[in-house]
C-alpha positions as CSV (number, residue, x, y, z in Angstrom):
1,M,5.8,34.2,-51.0
2,S,9.3,34.7,-49.7
3,Q,11.4,32.0,-48.2
4,L,11.2,33.5,-44.8
5,T,7.4,33.6,-45.0
6,Q,7.3,30.0,-46.2
7,A,9.6,28.9,-43.4
8,I,7.3,30.6,-40.8
9,V,4.2,28.9,-42.3
10,E,5.9,25.5,-42.1
11,V,6.9,26.1,-38.5
12,L,3.4,27.1,-37.6
13,E,2.0,24.0,-39.3
14,R,4.4,21.8,-37.4
15,L,3.5,23.6,-34.2
16,K,-0.2,23.1,-34.9
17,S,0.4,19.4,-35.6
18,L,2.4,18.9,-32.4
19,T,-0.3,20.7,-30.4
20,E,-3.0,18.4,-31.8
21,E,-0.8,15.4,-31.0
22,M,-0.3,16.7,-27.4
23,E,-4.0,17.1,-27.0
24,R,-4.6,13.5,-28.2
25,L,-1.9,12.2,-25.8
26,K,-3.4,14.2,-23.0
27,R,-6.9,12.7,-23.6
28,Y,-5.4,9.2,-23.7
29,V,-3.5,9.7,-20.4
30,T,-6.6,11.0,-18.8
31,A,-8.6,8.0,-19.9
32,L,-5.8,5.7,-18.6
33,E,-5.8,7.4,-15.2
34,E,-9.6,7.2,-15.0
35,E,-9.4,3.5,-15.8
36,N,-6.6,2.9,-13.3
37,I,-8.8,4.6,-10.6
38,R,-11.8,2.4,-11.6
39,L,-9.7,-0.8,-11.5
40,K,-8.3,0.1,-8.1
41,R,-11.8,0.6,-6.7
42,E,-12.9,-2.7,-8.2
43,L,-9.9,-4.5,-6.7
44,C,-10.4,-3.0,-3.3
45,A,-14.2,-3.3,-3.2
46,I,-15.1,-6.0,-0.8
47,P,-18.8,-6.7,0.1
48,E,-19.6,-5.5,3.6
49,Q,-20.3,-9.0,5.0
50,E,-17.0,-10.2,3.7
51,T,-15.3,-7.2,5.4
52,E,-16.9,-8.1,8.7
53,R,-15.8,-11.8,8.3
54,V,-12.2,-10.7,7.6
55,Q,-12.2,-8.4,10.6
56,Q,-13.5,-11.1,12.9
57,N,-11.0,-13.5,11.6
58,A,-8.1,-11.0,12.1
59,E,-9.3,-10.4,15.7
60,R,-9.4,-14.1,16.4
61,L,-5.9,-14.6,14.9
62,Q,-4.6,-11.7,17.0
63,G,-5.9,-13.3,20.2
64,V,-4.4,-16.7,19.3
65,G,-1.1,-15.1,18.5
66,H,-1.1,-13.2,21.8
67,E,-1.9,-16.4,23.6
68,N,1.0,-18.2,21.8
69,L,3.4,-15.5,22.8
70,A,2.3,-15.7,26.4
71,K,2.8,-19.4,26.4
72,L,6.3,-19.0,24.9
73,Y,7.1,-16.5,27.7
74,Q,5.8,-18.8,30.4
75,E,8.0,-21.6,28.9
76,G,11.0,-19.4,29.5
77,F,11.6,-17.6,26.2
78,H,11.8,-13.9,25.3
79,V,8.9,-12.5,23.2
80,C,10.2,-9.0,23.0
81,H,11.8,-7.6,19.8
82,L,15.2,-7.2,21.4
83,H,15.7,-10.9,22.4
84,F,12.9,-12.8,20.6
85,G,13.3,-16.6,21.0
86,Q,16.3,-16.4,23.3
87,P,16.0,-18.2,26.7
88,L,15.1,-16.0,29.7
89,E,18.1,-15.9,32.0
90,A,17.2,-14.2,35.3
91,G,13.7,-13.2,36.3
92,D,11.2,-11.3,34.1
93,C,12.1,-9.2,31.1
94,L,10.5,-5.8,31.3
95,F,10.2,-5.5,27.6
96,C,8.4,-8.9,27.3
97,T,6.0,-8.1,30.1
98,A,5.3,-4.7,28.7
99,F,4.7,-6.2,25.3
100,L,2.3,-8.9,26.7
101,R,0.3,-6.3,28.6
102,K,-0.6,-4.4,25.4
103,D,-4.3,-4.8,24.5
C-alpha cells in the first residue's frame, strides 16, 4: 500500500470516528432537550383547582389595588404613570381619571 493510499485510509477512519462521535452527541443533545421540555411541563403544571384559586386571588387583589388607587386619588394624589404620588394641584387629572375608569 502506498503512502498516499495509507493517508487516505487514515483520513477516512478519522472521519468515520468523528461522524460516530457527532451522532452520539446529537442523541445526547436530543435527550437533554426532551428532558428540558418535560421538566418545564412539570414545573408549569398546576392542578386545575389550584389554577382557579390563583385566578380568584389575582382578581381580588386587582380589585383591592384599584380601590387603593381610587382612595389615593380622592386624597389628592396622582395615580397616573406621569405624576404618580405627586399632589394634585388644580382640579382633576385627565390621565388619572382615565386610568381609574379602566375595567
